[in-house]
HTML snippet that shows the backbone in 3Dmol.js (N, CA, C, O; Angstrom):
<script src="https://3Dmol.org/build/3Dmol-min.js"></script>
<div id="view" style="width:600px;height:400px;position:relative"></div>
<script>
const pdb = `
ATOM      1  N   MET A   1      -5.874  20.529   5.518  1.00  0.00           N
ATOM      2  CA  MET A   1      -5.120  18.788   6.314  1.00  0.00           C
ATOM      3  C   MET A   1      -4.163  19.075   5.103  1.00  0.00           C
ATOM      4  O   MET A   1      -4.155  19.396   3.915  1.00  0.00           O
ATOM      5  N   GLN A   2      -3.201  18.687   6.386  1.00  0.00           N
ATOM      6  CA  GLN A   2      -1.534  19.190   5.750  1.00  0.00           C
ATOM      7  C   GLN A   2      -1.157  17.384   5.064  1.00  0.00           C
ATOM      8  O   GLN A   2      -0.257  17.158   4.255  1.00  0.00           O
ATOM      9  N   GLY A   3      -2.088  16.332   5.639  1.00  0.00           N
ATOM     10  CA  GLY A   3      -1.544  15.260   5.166  1.00  0.00           C
ATOM     11  C   GLY A   3      -1.692  14.148   6.460  1.00  0.00           C
ATOM     12  O   GLY A   3      -2.009  14.410   7.620  1.00  0.00           O
ATOM     13  N   LEU A   4      -1.432  13.118   6.000  1.00  0.00           N
ATOM     14  CA  LEU A   4      -1.816  11.608   6.884  1.00  0.00           C
ATOM     15  C   LEU A   4      -0.463  11.181   7.380  1.00  0.00           C
ATOM     16  O   LEU A   4       0.625  11.332   6.823  1.00  0.00           O
ATOM     17  N   ALA A   5      -0.740  10.616   8.538  1.00  0.00           N
ATOM     18  CA  ALA A   5       0.437  10.271   9.739  1.00  0.00           C
ATOM     19  C   ALA A   5       0.015   8.581   9.593  1.00  0.00           C
ATOM     20  O   ALA A   5      -0.847   8.166  10.367  1.00  0.00           O
ATOM     21  N   TYR A   6       0.704   7.507   8.475  1.00  0.00           N
ATOM     22  CA  TYR A   6       0.764   6.312   8.782  1.00  0.00           C
ATOM     23  C   TYR A   6       1.226   5.547   9.820  1.00  0.00           C
ATOM     24  O   TYR A   6       2.328   5.814  10.299  1.00  0.00           O
ATOM     25  N   THR A   7       0.522   4.572  10.280  1.00  0.00           N
ATOM     26  CA  THR A   7       1.164   3.736  11.210  1.00  0.00           C
ATOM     27  C   THR A   7       0.799   2.361  11.308  1.00  0.00           C
ATOM     28  O   THR A   7      -0.353   1.938  11.216  1.00  0.00           O
ATOM     29  N   SER A   8       2.115   1.486  11.551  1.00  0.00           N
ATOM     30  CA  SER A   8       1.198  -0.316  10.981  1.00  0.00           C
ATOM     31  C   SER A   8       2.179  -0.641  12.405  1.00  0.00           C
ATOM     32  O   SER A   8       3.032  -0.079  13.093  1.00  0.00           O
ATOM     33  N   TYR A   9       1.501  -1.821  12.335  1.00  0.00           N
ATOM     34  CA  TYR A   9       2.413  -3.135  12.989  1.00  0.00           C
ATOM     35  C   TYR A   9       3.087  -4.044  12.041  1.00  0.00           C
ATOM     36  O   TYR A   9       2.717  -4.868  11.206  1.00  0.00           O
ATOM     37  N   ASP A  10       4.479  -3.481  12.584  1.00  0.00           N
ATOM     38  CA  ASP A  10       5.519  -4.070  11.172  1.00  0.00           C
ATOM     39  C   ASP A  10       5.531  -5.823  10.866  1.00  0.00           C
ATOM     40  O   ASP A  10       5.012  -6.281   9.848  1.00  0.00           O
ATOM     41  N   PRO A  11       5.929  -6.339  11.482  1.00  0.00           N
ATOM     42  CA  PRO A  11       6.166  -7.890  11.226  1.00  0.00           C
ATOM     43  C   PRO A  11       4.954  -8.601  10.507  1.00  0.00           C
ATOM     44  O   PRO A  11       5.064  -9.590   9.783  1.00  0.00           O
ATOM     45  N   MET A  12       3.404  -7.736  10.918  1.00  0.00           N
ATOM     46  CA  MET A  12       2.434  -8.498  10.422  1.00  0.00           C
ATOM     47  C   MET A  12       2.055  -7.774   8.934  1.00  0.00           C
ATOM     48  O   MET A  12       1.584  -8.231   7.893  1.00  0.00           O
ATOM     49  N   ALA A  13       2.371  -6.795   9.235  1.00  0.00           N
ATOM     50  CA  ALA A  13       2.318  -5.646   7.757  1.00  0.00           C
ATOM     51  C   ALA A  13       3.182  -6.153   6.760  1.00  0.00           C
ATOM     52  O   ALA A  13       2.778  -6.220   5.599  1.00  0.00           O
ATOM     53  N   GLY A  14       4.614  -6.611   7.148  1.00  0.00           N
ATOM     54  CA  GLY A  14       5.043  -6.919   5.993  1.00  0.00           C
ATOM     55  C   GLY A  14       4.829  -8.320   5.520  1.00  0.00           C
ATOM     56  O   GLY A  14       4.910  -8.686   4.347  1.00  0.00           O
ATOM     57  N   ARG A  15       4.575  -8.988   6.449  1.00  0.00           N
ATOM     58  CA  ARG A  15       3.854 -10.376   5.992  1.00  0.00           C
ATOM     59  C   ARG A  15       2.320 -10.811   4.943  1.00  0.00           C
ATOM     60  O   ARG A  15       2.013 -11.571   4.025  1.00  0.00           O
ATOM     61  N   GLU A  16       1.755  -9.840   5.745  1.00  0.00           N
ATOM     62  CA  GLU A  16       0.722  -9.695   4.755  1.00  0.00           C
ATOM     63  C   GLU A  16       0.883  -8.863   3.340  1.00  0.00           C
ATOM     64  O   GLU A  16       0.363  -9.465   2.401  1.00  0.00           O
ATOM     65  N   LEU A  17       1.418  -7.761   3.032  1.00  0.00           N
ATOM     66  CA  LEU A  17       2.391  -7.313   1.970  1.00  0.00           C
ATOM     67  C   LEU A  17       2.926  -8.480   1.171  1.00  0.00           C
ATOM     68  O   LEU A  17       2.657  -8.672  -0.015  1.00  0.00           O
ATOM     69  N   ARG A  18       3.679  -9.217   1.891  1.00  0.00           N
ATOM     70  CA  ARG A  18       4.303 -10.262   1.176  1.00  0.00           C
ATOM     71  C   ARG A  18       3.412 -10.947   0.281  1.00  0.00           C
ATOM     72  O   ARG A  18       3.491 -10.832  -0.942  1.00  0.00           O
ATOM     73  N   ARG A  19       2.023 -12.111   1.254  1.00  0.00           N
ATOM     74  CA  ARG A  19       1.193 -12.880   0.886  1.00  0.00           C
ATOM     75  C   ARG A  19       0.716 -12.172  -0.366  1.00  0.00           C
ATOM     76  O   ARG A  19       0.814 -12.778  -1.433  1.00  0.00           O
ATOM     77  N   ILE A  20       0.111 -10.708  -0.334  1.00  0.00           N
ATOM     78  CA  ILE A  20      -0.772 -10.627  -1.261  1.00  0.00           C
ATOM     79  C   ILE A  20      -0.445 -10.421  -2.570  1.00  0.00           C
ATOM     80  O   ILE A  20      -1.234 -10.555  -3.505  1.00  0.00           O
ATOM     81  N   ALA A  21       1.252  -9.942  -2.703  1.00  0.00           N
ATOM     82  CA  ALA A  21       2.162  -9.761  -3.344  1.00  0.00           C
ATOM     83  C   ALA A  21       2.242 -11.317  -4.314  1.00  0.00           C
ATOM     84  O   ALA A  21       2.424 -11.315  -5.531  1.00  0.00           O
ATOM     85  N   GLU A  22       2.097 -12.356  -3.627  1.00  0.00           N
ATOM     86  CA  GLU A  22       2.432 -13.715  -4.142  1.00  0.00           C
ATOM     87  C   GLU A  22       1.103 -14.410  -4.341  1.00  0.00           C
ATOM     88  O   GLU A  22       1.204 -15.479  -4.942  1.00  0.00           O
ATOM     89  N   ARG A  23       0.263 -14.167  -4.093  1.00  0.00           N
ATOM     90  CA  ARG A  23      -1.245 -14.330  -4.253  1.00  0.00           C
ATOM     91  C   ARG A  23      -1.519 -13.905  -6.093  1.00  0.00           C
ATOM     92  O   ARG A  23      -1.670 -14.580  -7.112  1.00  0.00           O
ATOM     93  N   ALA A  24      -1.467 -12.159  -5.722  1.00  0.00           N
ATOM     94  CA  ALA A  24      -1.983 -11.830  -7.384  1.00  0.00           C
ATOM     95  C   ALA A  24      -1.011 -12.275  -8.530  1.00  0.00           C
ATOM     96  O   ALA A  24      -1.481 -12.525  -9.640  1.00  0.00           O
ATOM     97  N   ALA A  25       0.575 -12.398  -8.247  1.00  0.00           N
ATOM     98  CA  ALA A  25       1.546 -12.919  -9.139  1.00  0.00           C
ATOM     99  C   ALA A  25       1.219 -14.530  -9.521  1.00  0.00           C
ATOM    100  O   ALA A  25       1.936 -15.088 -10.351  1.00  0.00           O
ATOM    101  N   ASP A  26      -0.060 -15.359  -8.783  1.00  0.00           N
ATOM    102  CA  ASP A  26       0.012 -16.597  -9.072  1.00  0.00           C
ATOM    103  C   ASP A  26      -1.131 -16.654  -9.693  1.00  0.00           C
ATOM    104  O   ASP A  26      -1.298 -17.329 -10.709  1.00  0.00           O
ATOM    105  N   GLU A  27      -2.095 -15.895  -9.099  1.00  0.00           N
ATOM    106  CA  GLU A  27      -3.497 -15.553  -9.928  1.00  0.00           C
ATOM    107  C   GLU A  27      -3.485 -14.845 -11.525  1.00  0.00           C
ATOM    108  O   GLU A  27      -4.152 -15.129 -12.520  1.00  0.00           O
ATOM    109  N   HIS A  28      -2.665 -14.038 -11.348  1.00  0.00           N
ATOM    110  CA  HIS A  28      -2.850 -13.551 -12.665  1.00  0.00           C
ATOM    111  C   HIS A  28      -1.091 -13.411 -13.738  1.00  0.00           C
ATOM    112  O   HIS A  28      -0.464 -12.626 -14.448  1.00  0.00           O
ATOM    113  N   THR A  29      -1.038 -14.598 -13.240  1.00  0.00           N
ATOM    114  CA  THR A  29       0.393 -15.113 -13.878  1.00  0.00           C
ATOM    115  C   THR A  29       1.501 -13.713 -14.222  1.00  0.00           C
ATOM    116  O   THR A  29       2.024 -13.426 -15.299  1.00  0.00           O
ATOM    117  N   LEU A  30       1.607 -13.073 -13.015  1.00  0.00           N
ATOM    118  CA  LEU A  30       2.243 -11.939 -12.879  1.00  0.00           C
ATOM    119  C   LEU A  30       4.283 -12.452 -13.336  1.00  0.00           C
ATOM    120  O   LEU A  30       4.773 -13.581 -13.358  1.00  0.00           O
ATOM    121  N   LEU A  31       4.716 -11.594 -13.518  1.00  0.00           N
ATOM    122  CA  LEU A  31       6.165 -11.917 -13.734  1.00  0.00           C
ATOM    123  C   LEU A  31       7.051 -11.191 -12.798  1.00  0.00           C
ATOM    124  O   LEU A  31       8.091 -11.731 -12.421  1.00  0.00           O
ATOM    125  N   ARG A  32       6.675  -9.843 -12.336  1.00  0.00           N
ATOM    126  CA  ARG A  32       6.996  -9.318 -11.204  1.00  0.00           C
ATOM    127  C   ARG A  32       6.288  -8.392 -10.355  1.00  0.00           C
ATOM    128  O   ARG A  32       5.849  -7.445 -11.006  1.00  0.00           O
ATOM    129  N   VAL A  33       6.011  -8.340  -9.038  1.00  0.00           N
ATOM    130  CA  VAL A  33       5.526  -7.558  -8.300  1.00  0.00           C
ATOM    131  C   VAL A  33       6.057  -6.937  -7.115  1.00  0.00           C
ATOM    132  O   VAL A  33       6.373  -7.592  -6.122  1.00  0.00           O
ATOM    133  N   ARG A  34       6.173  -5.558  -7.208  1.00  0.00           N
ATOM    134  CA  ARG A  34       6.559  -4.894  -6.012  1.00  0.00           C
ATOM    135  C   ARG A  34       5.854  -4.349  -5.759  1.00  0.00           C
ATOM    136  O   ARG A  34       5.092  -3.849  -6.586  1.00  0.00           O
ATOM    137  N   LEU A  35       5.719  -4.110  -4.035  1.00  0.00           N
ATOM    138  CA  LEU A  35       4.834  -3.261  -3.336  1.00  0.00           C
ATOM    139  C   LEU A  35       5.177  -2.651  -1.876  1.00  0.00           C
ATOM    140  O   LEU A  35       5.662  -3.279  -0.936  1.00  0.00           O
ATOM    141  N   MET A  36       4.882  -1.538  -1.895  1.00  0.00           N
ATOM    142  CA  MET A  36       5.341  -0.506  -0.604  1.00  0.00           C
ATOM    143  C   MET A  36       4.139   0.304  -0.298  1.00  0.00           C
ATOM    144  O   MET A  36       3.333   0.748  -1.116  1.00  0.00           O
ATOM    145  N   HIS A  37       4.127   0.442   1.033  1.00  0.00           N
ATOM    146  CA  HIS A  37       3.321   1.068   2.074  1.00  0.00           C
ATOM    147  C   HIS A  37       4.097   2.064   2.536  1.00  0.00           C
ATOM    148  O   HIS A  37       5.121   1.571   3.008  1.00  0.00           O
ATOM    149  N   SER A  38       4.084   3.855   2.665  1.00  0.00           N
ATOM    150  CA  SER A  38       4.513   4.610   3.479  1.00  0.00           C
ATOM    151  C   SER A  38       4.118   4.480   5.053  1.00  0.00           C
ATOM    152  O   SER A  38       2.990   4.004   5.183  1.00  0.00           O
ATOM    153  N   ARG A  39       4.645   4.729   6.049  1.00  0.00           N
ATOM    154  CA  ARG A  39       4.712   5.166   7.323  1.00  0.00           C
ATOM    155  C   ARG A  39       5.365   6.118   7.778  1.00  0.00           C
ATOM    156  O   ARG A  39       6.571   6.347   7.690  1.00  0.00           O
ATOM    157  N   GLY A  40       4.412   6.785   8.361  1.00  0.00           N
ATOM    158  CA  GLY A  40       5.189   8.194   9.141  1.00  0.00           C
ATOM    159  C   GLY A  40       4.249   8.768   8.678  1.00  0.00           C
ATOM    160  O   GLY A  40       3.164   8.243   8.427  1.00  0.00           O
ATOM    161  N   PHE A  41       4.646  10.315   8.445  1.00  0.00           N
ATOM    162  CA  PHE A  41       4.084  11.342   7.754  1.00  0.00           C
ATOM    163  C   PHE A  41       4.028  11.542   5.956  1.00  0.00           C
ATOM    164  O   PHE A  41       4.903  11.893   5.165  1.00  0.00           O
ATOM    165  N   VAL A  42       2.651  11.163   5.768  1.00  0.00           N
ATOM    166  CA  VAL A  42       2.667  11.477   3.990  1.00  0.00           C
ATOM    167  C   VAL A  42       2.022  13.077   3.992  1.00  0.00           C
ATOM    168  O   VAL A  42       1.043  13.430   4.649  1.00  0.00           O
ATOM    169  N   ALA A  43       2.745  13.844   3.182  1.00  0.00           N
ATOM    170  CA  ALA A  43       2.167  15.374   2.953  1.00  0.00           C
ATOM    171  C   ALA A  43       0.550  15.182   1.815  1.00  0.00           C
ATOM    172  O   ALA A  43       0.339  14.382   0.904  1.00  0.00           O
ATOM    173  N   ALA A  44      -0.288  16.237   2.359  1.00  0.00           N
ATOM    174  CA  ALA A  44      -1.151  15.986   1.355  1.00  0.00           C
ATOM    175  C   ALA A  44      -0.662  16.018  -0.212  1.00  0.00           C
ATOM    176  O   ALA A  44       0.124  16.851  -0.663  1.00  0.00           O
ATOM    177  N   GLY A  45      -1.118  15.225  -0.769  1.00  0.00           N
ATOM    178  CA  GLY A  45      -1.424  15.419  -2.499  1.00  0.00           C
ATOM    179  C   GLY A  45       0.245  14.413  -2.779  1.00  0.00           C
ATOM    180  O   GLY A  45       0.639  14.241  -3.932  1.00  0.00           O
ATOM    181  N   GLU A  46       0.971  13.901  -1.676  1.00  0.00           N
ATOM    182  CA  GLU A  46       1.672  12.924  -2.336  1.00  0.00           C
ATOM    183  C   GLU A  46       1.294  11.653  -1.947  1.00  0.00           C
ATOM    184  O   GLU A  46       0.319  11.471  -1.217  1.00  0.00           O
ATOM    185  N   ALA A  47       2.126  10.576  -2.462  1.00  0.00           N
ATOM    186  CA  ALA A  47       2.014   8.973  -2.985  1.00  0.00           C
ATOM    187  C   ALA A  47       2.072   8.350  -1.544  1.00  0.00           C
ATOM    188  O   ALA A  47       3.006   8.592  -0.780  1.00  0.00           O
ATOM    189  N   SER A  48       1.031   7.545  -1.223  1.00  0.00           N
ATOM    190  CA  SER A  48       1.679   6.401   0.253  1.00  0.00           C
ATOM    191  C   SER A  48       1.437   5.126  -0.289  1.00  0.00           C
ATOM    192  O   SER A  48       1.297   4.193   0.503  1.00  0.00           O
ATOM    193  N   LEU A  49       1.381   4.974  -1.190  1.00  0.00           N
ATOM    194  CA  LEU A  49       1.364   3.662  -1.900  1.00  0.00           C
ATOM    195  C   LEU A  49       1.775   3.649  -3.237  1.00  0.00           C
ATOM    196  O   LEU A  49       1.413   4.488  -4.061  1.00  0.00           O
ATOM    197  N   TRP A  50       2.709   2.483  -3.522  1.00  0.00           N
ATOM    198  CA  TRP A  50       3.780   1.816  -4.705  1.00  0.00           C
ATOM    199  C   TRP A  50       3.331   0.653  -5.111  1.00  0.00           C
ATOM    200  O   TRP A  50       3.327  -0.273  -4.300  1.00  0.00           O
ATOM    201  N   VAL A  51       2.825   0.431  -6.534  1.00  0.00           N
ATOM    202  CA  VAL A  51       2.324  -0.648  -6.624  1.00  0.00           C
ATOM    203  C   VAL A  51       3.101  -0.788  -8.505  1.00  0.00           C
ATOM    204  O   VAL A  51       2.731  -0.042  -9.412  1.00  0.00           O
ATOM    205  N   ALA A  52       4.071  -1.788  -8.663  1.00  0.00           N
ATOM    206  CA  ALA A  52       4.288  -1.948  -9.876  1.00  0.00           C
ATOM    207  C   ALA A  52       4.038  -3.511 -10.216  1.00  0.00           C
ATOM    208  O   ALA A  52       4.205  -4.343  -9.323  1.00  0.00           O
ATOM    209  N   VAL A  53       3.644  -3.894 -11.488  1.00  0.00           N
ATOM    210  CA  VAL A  53       3.526  -5.360 -11.596  1.00  0.00           C
ATOM    211  C   VAL A  53       3.973  -5.465 -13.258  1.00  0.00           C
ATOM    212  O   VAL A  53       3.486  -4.748 -14.132  1.00  0.00           O
ATOM    213  N   THR A  54       4.669  -6.175 -13.409  1.00  0.00           N
ATOM    214  CA  THR A  54       5.108  -6.476 -14.798  1.00  0.00           C
ATOM    215  C   THR A  54       4.058  -8.382 -15.605  1.00  0.00           C
ATOM    216  O   THR A  54       4.078  -9.515 -15.124  1.00  0.00           O
ATOM    217  N   ALA A  55       3.520  -7.991 -16.561  1.00  0.00           N
ATOM    218  CA  ALA A  55       3.000  -9.154 -17.031  1.00  0.00           C
ATOM    219  C   ALA A  55       3.058  -9.074 -18.267  1.00  0.00           C
ATOM    220  O   ALA A  55       3.469  -8.058 -18.828  1.00  0.00           O
ATOM    221  N   GLU A  56       2.649 -10.155 -18.911  1.00  0.00           N
ATOM    222  CA  GLU A  56       2.711  -9.865 -20.536  1.00  0.00           C
ATOM    223  C   GLU A  56       2.020  -9.300 -21.190  1.00  0.00           C
ATOM    224  O   GLU A  56       2.315  -8.903 -22.317  1.00  0.00           O
ATOM    225  N   HIS A  57       0.622  -9.087 -20.465  1.00  0.00           N
ATOM    226  CA  HIS A  57      -0.459  -8.487 -21.370  1.00  0.00           C
ATOM    227  C   HIS A  57      -0.984  -7.262 -20.123  1.00  0.00           C
ATOM    228  O   HIS A  57      -0.781  -7.314 -18.910  1.00  0.00           O
ATOM    229  N   ARG A  58      -1.635  -6.306 -20.831  1.00  0.00           N
ATOM    230  CA  ARG A  58      -2.098  -5.453 -20.070  1.00  0.00           C
ATOM    231  C   ARG A  58      -3.241  -5.627 -18.794  1.00  0.00           C
ATOM    232  O   ARG A  58      -3.107  -5.197 -17.648  1.00  0.00           O
ATOM    233  N   LYS A  59      -4.211  -6.267 -19.260  1.00  0.00           N
ATOM    234  CA  LYS A  59      -4.956  -6.972 -18.478  1.00  0.00           C
ATOM    235  C   LYS A  59      -4.802  -7.324 -17.080  1.00  0.00           C
ATOM    236  O   LYS A  59      -5.188  -6.602 -16.161  1.00  0.00           O
ATOM    237  N   PRO A  60      -4.214  -8.482 -16.932  1.00  0.00           N
ATOM    238  CA  PRO A  60      -3.683  -9.178 -15.976  1.00  0.00           C
ATOM    239  C   PRO A  60      -3.256  -8.144 -15.270  1.00  0.00           C
ATOM    240  O   PRO A  60      -3.551  -8.232 -14.078  1.00  0.00           O
ATOM    241  N   ALA A  61      -2.652  -7.168 -15.582  1.00  0.00           N
ATOM    242  CA  ALA A  61      -1.670  -6.655 -14.805  1.00  0.00           C
ATOM    243  C   ALA A  61      -2.904  -5.601 -14.173  1.00  0.00           C
ATOM    244  O   ALA A  61      -3.052  -5.559 -12.951  1.00  0.00           O
ATOM    245  N   LEU A  62      -3.607  -4.920 -14.904  1.00  0.00           N
ATOM    246  CA  LEU A  62      -4.650  -4.238 -14.251  1.00  0.00           C
ATOM    247  C   LEU A  62      -5.567  -4.406 -13.187  1.00  0.00           C
ATOM    248  O   LEU A  62      -6.009  -3.565 -12.403  1.00  0.00           O
ATOM    249  N   ALA A  63      -5.826  -5.853 -13.296  1.00  0.00           N
ATOM    250  CA  ALA A  63      -6.806  -6.441 -12.586  1.00  0.00           C
ATOM    251  C   ALA A  63      -6.009  -7.103 -11.486  1.00  0.00           C
ATOM    252  O   ALA A  63      -6.658  -7.591 -10.561  1.00  0.00           O
ATOM    253  N   ALA A  64      -4.726  -7.186 -11.459  1.00  0.00           N
ATOM    254  CA  ALA A  64      -3.590  -7.644 -10.235  1.00  0.00           C
ATOM    255  C   ALA A  64      -3.843  -6.615  -9.005  1.00  0.00           C
ATOM    256  O   ALA A  64      -4.194  -6.791  -7.839  1.00  0.00           O
ATOM    257  N   MET A  65      -3.444  -5.224  -9.928  1.00  0.00           N
ATOM    258  CA  MET A  65      -3.320  -3.997  -9.020  1.00  0.00           C
ATOM    259  C   MET A  65      -4.398  -3.479  -8.320  1.00  0.00           C
ATOM    260  O   MET A  65      -4.310  -2.745  -7.336  1.00  0.00           O
ATOM    261  N   ASP A  66      -5.770  -4.010  -9.026  1.00  0.00           N
ATOM    262  CA  ASP A  66      -7.073  -3.853  -8.417  1.00  0.00           C
ATOM    263  C   ASP A  66      -6.928  -4.832  -7.004  1.00  0.00           C
ATOM    264  O   ASP A  66      -7.061  -4.512  -5.823  1.00  0.00           O
ATOM    265  N   GLN A  67      -6.682  -5.824  -7.472  1.00  0.00           N
ATOM    266  CA  GLN A  67      -6.945  -7.031  -6.816  1.00  0.00           C
ATOM    267  C   GLN A  67      -5.896  -7.058  -5.289  1.00  0.00           C
ATOM    268  O   GLN A  67      -6.124  -7.735  -4.287  1.00  0.00           O
ATOM    269  N   ILE A  68      -4.565  -5.974  -5.535  1.00  0.00           N
ATOM    270  CA  ILE A  68      -3.404  -6.011  -4.617  1.00  0.00           C
ATOM    271  C   ILE A  68      -4.566  -4.934  -3.931  1.00  0.00           C
ATOM    272  O   ILE A  68      -5.220  -5.506  -3.059  1.00  0.00           O
ATOM    273  N   ILE A  69      -4.938  -3.566  -4.132  1.00  0.00           N
ATOM    274  CA  ILE A  69      -5.194  -2.543  -3.405  1.00  0.00           C
ATOM    275  C   ILE A  69      -6.261  -2.736  -2.863  1.00  0.00           C
ATOM    276  O   ILE A  69      -6.385  -1.910  -1.958  1.00  0.00           O
ATOM    277  N   ASP A  70      -7.003  -3.309  -2.920  1.00  0.00           N
ATOM    278  CA  ASP A  70      -8.101  -4.079  -2.268  1.00  0.00           C
ATOM    279  C   ASP A  70      -7.560  -5.099  -1.067  1.00  0.00           C
ATOM    280  O   ASP A  70      -7.656  -4.597   0.053  1.00  0.00           O
ATOM    281  N   GLU A  71      -7.265  -5.822  -1.089  1.00  0.00           N
ATOM    282  CA  GLU A  71      -6.724  -6.960  -0.516  1.00  0.00           C
ATOM    283  C   GLU A  71      -5.773  -6.138   0.829  1.00  0.00           C
ATOM    284  O   GLU A  71      -5.687  -6.348   2.039  1.00  0.00           O
ATOM    285  N   LEU A  72      -5.151  -5.122  -0.117  1.00  0.00           N
ATOM    286  CA  LEU A  72      -4.101  -4.123   1.169  1.00  0.00           C
ATOM    287  C   LEU A  72      -4.813  -3.682   2.255  1.00  0.00           C
ATOM    288  O   LEU A  72      -4.701  -3.989   3.442  1.00  0.00           O
ATOM    289  N   LYS A  73      -5.783  -2.697   1.540  1.00  0.00           N
ATOM    290  CA  LYS A  73      -7.129  -1.860   2.434  1.00  0.00           C
ATOM    291  C   LYS A  73      -7.731  -2.976   3.252  1.00  0.00           C
ATOM    292  O   LYS A  73      -7.917  -2.591   4.407  1.00  0.00           O
ATOM    293  N   ARG A  74      -7.955  -3.737   3.130  1.00  0.00           N
ATOM    294  CA  ARG A  74      -9.072  -5.138   3.971  1.00  0.00           C
ATOM    295  C   ARG A  74      -8.164  -5.874   5.196  1.00  0.00           C
ATOM    296  O   ARG A  74      -8.575  -6.175   6.317  1.00  0.00           O
ATOM    297  N   ASP A  75      -6.881  -6.062   4.677  1.00  0.00           N
ATOM    298  CA  ASP A  75      -5.931  -7.046   5.535  1.00  0.00           C
ATOM    299  C   ASP A  75      -4.653  -6.966   6.002  1.00  0.00           C
ATOM    300  O   ASP A  75      -4.080  -7.837   6.656  1.00  0.00           O
ATOM    301  N   VAL A  76      -4.110  -5.673   5.583  1.00  0.00           N
ATOM    302  CA  VAL A  76      -2.840  -5.146   5.850  1.00  0.00           C
ATOM    303  C   VAL A  76      -3.338  -3.893   7.357  1.00  0.00           C
ATOM    304  O   VAL A  76      -4.093  -2.925   7.269  1.00  0.00           O
ATOM    305  N   PRO A  77      -2.627  -4.370   8.545  1.00  0.00           N
ATOM    306  CA  PRO A  77      -2.590  -3.445   9.691  1.00  0.00           C
ATOM    307  C   PRO A  77      -1.786  -2.337   9.322  1.00  0.00           C
ATOM    308  O   PRO A  77      -0.599  -2.342   9.648  1.00  0.00           O
ATOM    309  N   ILE A  78      -2.243  -1.430   8.715  1.00  0.00           N
ATOM    310  CA  ILE A  78      -1.476   0.120   8.643  1.00  0.00           C
ATOM    311  C   ILE A  78      -2.617   1.047   8.682  1.00  0.00           C
ATOM    312  O   ILE A  78      -3.583   0.850   7.945  1.00  0.00           O
ATOM    313  N   TRP A  79      -2.569   2.122   9.555  1.00  0.00           N
ATOM    314  CA  TRP A  79      -3.705   2.329  10.138  1.00  0.00           C
ATOM    315  C   TRP A  79      -3.038   3.989   9.682  1.00  0.00           C
ATOM    316  O   TRP A  79      -1.828   4.147   9.520  1.00  0.00           O
ATOM    317  N   LYS A  80      -4.238   5.348   9.487  1.00  0.00           N
ATOM    318  CA  LYS A  80      -3.775   6.337   9.264  1.00  0.00           C
ATOM    319  C   LYS A  80      -4.511   7.230  10.241  1.00  0.00           C
ATOM    320  O   LYS A  80      -5.465   6.852  10.920  1.00  0.00           O
ATOM    321  N   LYS A  81      -3.877   8.706  10.257  1.00  0.00           N
ATOM    322  CA  LYS A  81      -4.698   9.442  11.206  1.00  0.00           C
ATOM    323  C   LYS A  81      -4.542  11.206  10.131  1.00  0.00           C
ATOM    324  O   LYS A  81      -3.596  11.654   9.483  1.00  0.00           O
ATOM    325  N   PRO A  82      -5.648  11.641  10.336  1.00  0.00           N
ATOM    326  CA  PRO A  82      -5.445  12.852   9.406  1.00  0.00           C
ATOM    327  C   PRO A  82      -4.503  14.021  10.366  1.00  0.00           C
ATOM    328  O   PRO A  82      -4.984  14.611  11.333  1.00  0.00           O
ATOM    329  N   VAL A  83      -2.982  14.217   9.839  1.00  0.00           N
ATOM    330  CA  VAL A  83      -2.540  15.857  10.224  1.00  0.00           C
ATOM    331  C   VAL A  83      -2.996  17.167  10.311  1.00  0.00           C
ATOM    332  O   VAL A  83      -2.662  17.695   9.250  1.00  0.00           O
ATOM    333  N   PHE A  84      -3.529  17.904  10.945  1.00  0.00           N
ATOM    334  CA  PHE A  84      -3.990  19.467  10.649  1.00  0.00           C
ATOM    335  C   PHE A  84      -3.293  20.335  10.688  1.00  0.00           C
ATOM    336  O   PHE A  84      -2.675  20.067  11.717  1.00  0.00           O
ATOM    337  N   ALA A  85      -2.764  21.517  10.219  1.00  0.00           N
ATOM    338  CA  ALA A  85      -2.058  22.745  10.607  1.00  0.00           C
ATOM    339  C   ALA A  85      -2.272  22.866  11.979  1.00  0.00           C
ATOM    340  O   ALA A  85      -1.176  23.114  12.483  1.00  0.00           O
ATOM    341  N   ASP A  86      -3.054  22.819  12.748  1.00  0.00           N
ATOM    342  CA  ASP A  86      -3.756  23.268  13.968  1.00  0.00           C
ATOM    343  C   ASP A  86      -2.451  22.286  14.863  1.00  0.00           C
ATOM    344  O   ASP A  86      -1.771  22.567  15.850  1.00  0.00           O
ATOM    345  N   ASP A  87      -2.508  21.095  14.011  1.00  0.00           N
ATOM    346  CA  ASP A  87      -1.493  19.595  15.261  1.00  0.00           C
ATOM    347  C   ASP A  87      -0.410  19.905  15.663  1.00  0.00           C
ATOM    348  O   ASP A  87       0.276  19.165  16.368  1.00  0.00           O
ATOM    349  N   HIS A  88      -0.011  21.256  15.216  1.00  0.00           N
ATOM    350  CA  HIS A  88       1.959  21.472  15.394  1.00  0.00           C
ATOM    351  C   HIS A  88       2.633  20.271  15.434  1.00  0.00           C
ATOM    352  O   HIS A  88       3.477  20.100  16.314  1.00  0.00           O
ATOM    353  N   GLY A  89       2.348  19.236  14.460  1.00  0.00           N
ATOM    354  CA  GLY A  89       3.198  18.470  13.919  1.00  0.00           C
ATOM    355  C   GLY A  89       3.130  17.068  14.969  1.00  0.00           C
ATOM    356  O   GLY A  89       3.974  16.201  15.199  1.00  0.00           O
ATOM    357  N   ALA A  90       1.660  17.286  15.509  1.00  0.00           N
ATOM    358  CA  ALA A  90       1.724  15.504  16.178  1.00  0.00           C
ATOM    359  C   ALA A  90       1.452  14.629  15.185  1.00  0.00           C
ATOM    360  O   ALA A  90       0.978  14.762  14.057  1.00  0.00           O
ATOM    361  N   ASP A  91       1.989  13.363  16.055  1.00  0.00           N
ATOM    362  CA  ASP A  91       2.087  12.123  15.032  1.00  0.00           C
ATOM    363  C   ASP A  91       3.256  12.296  13.872  1.00  0.00           C
ATOM    364  O   ASP A  91       3.333  11.360  13.076  1.00  0.00           O
ATOM    365  N   ARG A  92       3.942  13.123  13.742  1.00  0.00           N
ATOM    366  CA  ARG A  92       4.993  12.988  12.825  1.00  0.00           C
ATOM    367  C   ARG A  92       6.049  12.232  13.250  1.00  0.00           C
ATOM    368  O   ARG A  92       7.019  12.057  12.513  1.00  0.00           O
TER     369      ARG A  92
END
`;
const viewer = $3Dmol.createViewer("view");
viewer.addModel(pdb, "pdb");
viewer.setStyle({}, {cartoon: {color: "spectrum"}});
viewer.zoomTo();
viewer.render();
</script>
């Protein structure tokens, strides 16, 4: 596998990412949340998700990260399709 091709319904994906970040910030008393997910082709071994949280203590930050990732996978309209070497760049 060469990587993954991500597609999304951007208007809803953006709203859901903001909602997830705001909810985690409120529930875990976070100081800051930054959340980004790739779209398009991501090569195998590269990151497709970037999450950064700032909190006064480690445990709420880690709990928030876990919650954010679970909610993102469940609620955000982002789809992935594997891209293989024999695809000749399809869906890139």
